[in-house]
C-alpha positions in Angstrom: 140.5 52.2 -74.5 137.4 54.3 -75.0 134.1 52.7 -76.0 134.0 52.0 -79.7 133.0 54.0 -81.6 131.1 55.9 -78.9 131.1 59.7 -79.6 132.7 60.3 -83.0 134.5 63.6 -83.8 135.5 64.7 -87.3 138.8 66.6 -87.2 139.2 69.0 -90.1 137.1 71.3 -92.2 138.0 70.4 -95.8 136.2 68.5 -98.5 137.0 65.0 -97.3 136.1 65.8 -93.7 132.8 67.2 -95.0 132.0 64.1 -97.0 132.8 61.8 -94.1 130.7 63.9 -91.8 127.8 63.5 -94.2 128.3 59.7 -94.2 128.5 59.6 -90.4 125.3 61.6 -89.9 123.3 59.0 -91.9 123.9 56.4 -89.2 124.6 58.4 -86.0 122.3 60.6 -84.0 125.0 63.3 -83.6 128.7 64.0 -84.3 131.3 66.3 -83.0 133.3 68.4 -85.4 136.5 70.3 -84.9 137.3 73.2 -87.3 140.2 75.5 -86.7 138.4 78.7 -87.6 135.5 80.0 -85.5 134.3 82.2 -88.4 133.9 79.1 -90.6 131.8 77.4 -87.9 129.6 80.5 -87.6 129.0 80.5 -91.4 128.4 76.8 -91.4 125.7 77.2 -88.7 124.1 80.1 -90.5 124.0 78.5 -93.9 123.5 74.8 -92.9 126.4 73.8 -95.1 130.1 74.2 -95.3 130.7 77.7 -96.7 133.9 76.7 -98.5 134.0 73.0 -99.3 131.2 70.9 -100.9 129.0 73.9 -100.3 126.0 72.3 -102.1 125.7 69.6 -99.4 123.1 70.4 -96.7 123.5 69.3 -93.1 121.2 69.0 -90.1 123.0 71.5 -87.9 121.1 70.5 -84.8 122.9 67.1 -84.9 126.4 68.6 -85.0 128.4 69.9 -82.0 131.0 72.3 -83.5 134.1 73.6 -81.7 137.3 75.4 -82.7 138.8 74.2 -79.4 140.6 71.0 -80.3 141.1 70.1 -76.7 137.4 70.3 -76.0 136.6 68.0 -78.8 139.4 65.6 -77.9 138.1 65.5 -74.3 134.5 64.8 -75.3 134.9 62.3 -78.1 135.7 58.6 -77.9 136.8 58.3 -81.5 138.8 60.9 -83.4 138.5 60.8 -87.2 141.4 62.7 -88.7 140.7 64.2 -92.1 143.2 67.0 -92.4 145.7 67.6 -95.2 148.9 65.8 -94.2 151.2 68.8 -94.7 149.3 70.7 -91.9 148.4 67.8 -89.6 151.2 68.7 -87.1 150.1 72.3 -87.0 146.6 71.2 -86.0 147.6 68.5 -83.5 150.4 70.4 -81.7 147.6 72.3 -79.9 146.5 69.1 -78.1 147.4 69.2 -74.4 144.9 66.6 -73.1 145.7 62.9 -73.0 144.4 61.1 -76.1 146.3 57.9 -75.8 143.1 56.0 -74.8 141.1 57.4 -77.7 140.1 55.4 -80.8 141.9 56.7 -83.9 140.5 56.7 -87.4 142.7 58.3 -90.1 141.4 59.3 -93.4 144.6 61.3 -94.2 145.9 60.2 -97.5 149.4 61.4 -96.9 152.5 61.2 -94.8 153.7 63.5 -92.0 156.4 65.7 -93.4 159.8 66.0 -91.7 159.0 63.0 -89.5 158.4 60.9 -92.6 155.9 58.8 -90.7 152.5 57.4 -91.9 149.8 58.9 -89.7 149.0 55.9 -87.5 152.7 55.6 -86.6 153.0 59.3 -86.0 150.0 59.3 -83.7 151.3 56.3 -81.8 154.8 57.8 -81.4 153.7 61.3 -80.4 150.4 60.8 -78.7 150.5 57.1 -77.6 147.5 55.9 -79.5 147.1 52.1 -79.9 148.5 50.9 -83.2 146.6 47.6 -83.1 143.3 49.3 -82.9 144.0 52.2 -85.2 141.8 52.4 -88.3 142.5 53.7 -91.8 140.1 54.7 -94.5 141.3 54.2 -98.1 140.2 53.5 -101.6 139.1 55.4 -104.7 136.9 57.9 -103.0 136.8 61.5 -104.2 135.0 63.6 -101.6 132.8 65.2 -104.3 131.4 61.9 -105.4 131.0 60.5 -101.9 129.1 63.6 -100.9 126.9 63.4 -104.0 126.1 59.8 -103.0 127.5 58.3 -106.1 128.3 54.6 -105.9 131.7 54.3 -104.1 133.7 51.7 -102.2 135.8 52.5 -99.2 138.3 50.1 -97.6 138.4 50.1 -93.8 141.7 48.8 -92.6 142.5 47.7 -89.0 144.5 44.9 -87.4 141.4 44.3 -85.3 139.0 43.2 -88.0 136.0 43.4 -85.6 136.6 47.1 -85.1 136.9 47.6 -88.8 133.6 45.9 -89.3 131.9 48.0 -86.6 133.2 51.2 -88.0 132.2 50.2 -91.5 128.6 49.8 -90.3 128.7 53.4 -89.1 129.5 54.9 -92.5 127.9 52.5 -95.0 125.2 54.1 -97.0 122.8 53.4 -99.9 125.5 54.0 -102.4 128.5 53.5 -100.2 130.0 50.0 -99.9 132.8 49.0 -97.5 135.6 46.5 -97.8 137.6 45.2 -94.8 141.3 44.8 -94.6 144.1 44.2 -92.1 146.8 45.8 -94.3 146.9 49.1 -92.4 150.5 50.1 -93.2 150.2 49.1 -96.9 147.0 51.1 -97.3 148.7 54.2 -95.8 151.8 53.9 -98.0 149.8 53.2 -101.1 147.7 56.3 -100.5 150.9 58.4 -100.4 152.4 56.8 -103.5 149.2 57.1 -105.7 149.4 60.9 -105.2 153.0 60.9 -106.5 152.1 58.9 -109.5 149.0 61.1 -110.1 151.3 64.1 -110.4 153.3 62.2 -113.0 150.1 61.4 -114.9 149.1 65.0 -114.8 152.5 66.0 -116.2 152.1 63.6 -119.0 148.6 65.0 -119.7 149.8 68.6 -119.6 152.6 67.7 -122.1 150.0 66.1 -124.3 152.0 62.9 -124.6 148.8 60.9 -125.3 146.7 58.1 -123.7 149.0 55.3 -124.9 152.0 56.5 -122.8 149.8 57.5 -119.9 148.5 53.9 -119.7 152.1 52.6 -119.7 152.9 55.1 -116.9 150.0 54.0 -114.7 150.7 50.3 -115.3 154.4 50.8 -114.3 153.3 52.9 -111.4 151.3 50.1 -109.8 154.4 47.8 -110.2 156.6 50.3 -108.5 154.0 50.8 -105.7 153.9 47.0 -105.2 157.7 46.7 -105.0 157.9 49.5 -102.4 155.0 48.4 -100.1 156.1 44.7 -100.3 159.5 45.7 -98.9 158.4 48.4 -96.4 155.2 46.8 -95.2 155.1 43.0 -96.0 151.6 41.5 -95.9 150.7 38.0 -97.0 147.1 38.8 -98.0 147.8 41.9 -100.1 146.5 42.0 -103.7 147.9 45.1 -105.4 144.9 44.9 -107.9 142.4 45.6 -105.1 140.6 48.9 -105.3 142.4 50.4 -102.3 145.7 50.2 -104.3 145.1 50.0 -108.0 141.6 51.6 -107.9 142.8 54.6 -105.9 145.8 55.0 -108.2 143.5 55.0 -111.3 141.0 57.5 -110.0 143.6 59.9 -108.8 145.6 59.6 -112.0 142.7 60.2 -114.4 139.9 62.1 -112.6 139.2 65.8 -113.0 138.6 65.9 -109.3 142.2 65.0 -108.6 144.2 67.8 -107.2 147.5 65.9 -107.7 146.7 65.3 -111.4 145.7 68.9 -111.9 148.9 70.1 -110.2 151.0 67.9 -112.4 149.1 69.0 -115.5 150.1 72.6 -114.8 153.8 71.6 -114.6 153.4 69.7 -117.8 152.1 72.8 -119.5 155.1 74.8 -118.4 154.3 76.2 -115.0 157.1 76.2 -112.5 156.5 74.1 -109.4 156.1 77.3 -107.3 153.6 78.8 -109.8 151.6 75.6 -109.9 151.4 75.5 -106.1 150.2 79.2 -106.0 147.6 78.5 -108.6 146.1 75.5 -106.7 143.2 76.3 -104.4 143.7 73.1 -102.4 146.8 71.1 -101.3 148.4 68.7 -103.7 149.6 66.2 -101.1 151.7 64.3 -103.6 154.2 67.1 -103.7 155.1 66.6 -100.0 154.7 62.8 -100.3 157.3 62.6 -103.1 160.0 63.9 -100.8 158.9 61.9 -97.8 158.9 58.6 -99.8 162.2 59.5 -101.5 163.8 60.1 -98.1 162.3 56.8 -96.7 163.5 54.9 -99.6 167.1 55.9 -99.0 166.9 53.3 -96.2 165.4 50.6 -98.3 166.9 51.1 -101.8 163.9 50.0 -103.8 164.3 50.6 -107.5 161.8 53.5 -108.1 162.6 55.4 -111.4 159.1 57.1 -111.5 159.4 58.4 -107.9 163.1 59.4 -108.3 162.4 61.4 -111.5 159.4 63.1 -110.0 161.5 64.1 -107.0 164.0 65.7 -109.4 161.3 67.5 -111.3 159.6 68.8 -108.1 162.6 69.5 -105.9 165.7 69.7 -108.2 164.3 71.8 -111.0 164.7 69.0 -113.6 162.8 70.0 -116.7 159.6 68.0 -116.9 160.3 66.9 -120.4 163.6 65.4 -119.4 162.2 63.7 -116.3 159.3 62.1 -118.3 161.8 60.9 -121.0 163.9 59.3 -118.3 160.8 57.6 -116.9 159.8 56.4 -120.4 163.3 54.9 -120.9 163.0 53.0 -117.6 160.0 51.1 -119.1 162.3 49.4 -121.7 
């Protein structure tokens, strides 16, 4: 294994990657940063900020080594922090031709790898040989906008090696950023996918103007459904579904105006087709892809998941949103 954390590279150029880079620079002399587009890097260097995402956040450019060559960054860095939208992660990573099996992996991807239907740590282990026991995940209620603005936030750092989790936590803690340690790596990753699915449902309810009373029932039943699924797929004797990395992340994604998944669902609830809502979105609603992935995975496990199943029918089988939400409501009886 490479020294930990050693040289840290942020992989991705979106809002979450930008917020995490800001955190890392508070405690590290320099970071490495892979962005796919050279023109974005040039603009970043000229402006001193990300030209597209969180563009109000200023950076000390002299402390960042940028590159659009993913193999250069993977060769230099000891720790790779993945912060790419899950639907595009294979497109980015397929360019890697160097051996990264000995690198430290940190994933901040709150999604699942489409087609393969694997959480990111499992995908990276299967395809690139990274060490599952030392892989780290970042989870919890943490909208990039608020983290970048240094509003009080709590991130959960999950790793089977709790000492590694603690060490990495020390590298991102800030004045208004607290960290919580966990060994529930798989549960955190699956919960991060599911909360996006339920946030789309919450958005649909909001768009249909069904009211706060029903929305509260939807969210409370969503956390029950999440618990049933993760307890079957990823058993863990120390998991408390009310912890912020599960319930807290579900709440903020379901209610916040920063939530892409909520906003996507709201458009569907207002009458947009799924295709039209996707075209309207400026950023990726990962819950759309996560819905199908979890639905496919659950065909193996058979967990009773009426919210997930009806959202799958709304998003993929053209079930009218009104009918799907009525079916979900009936399942609460």
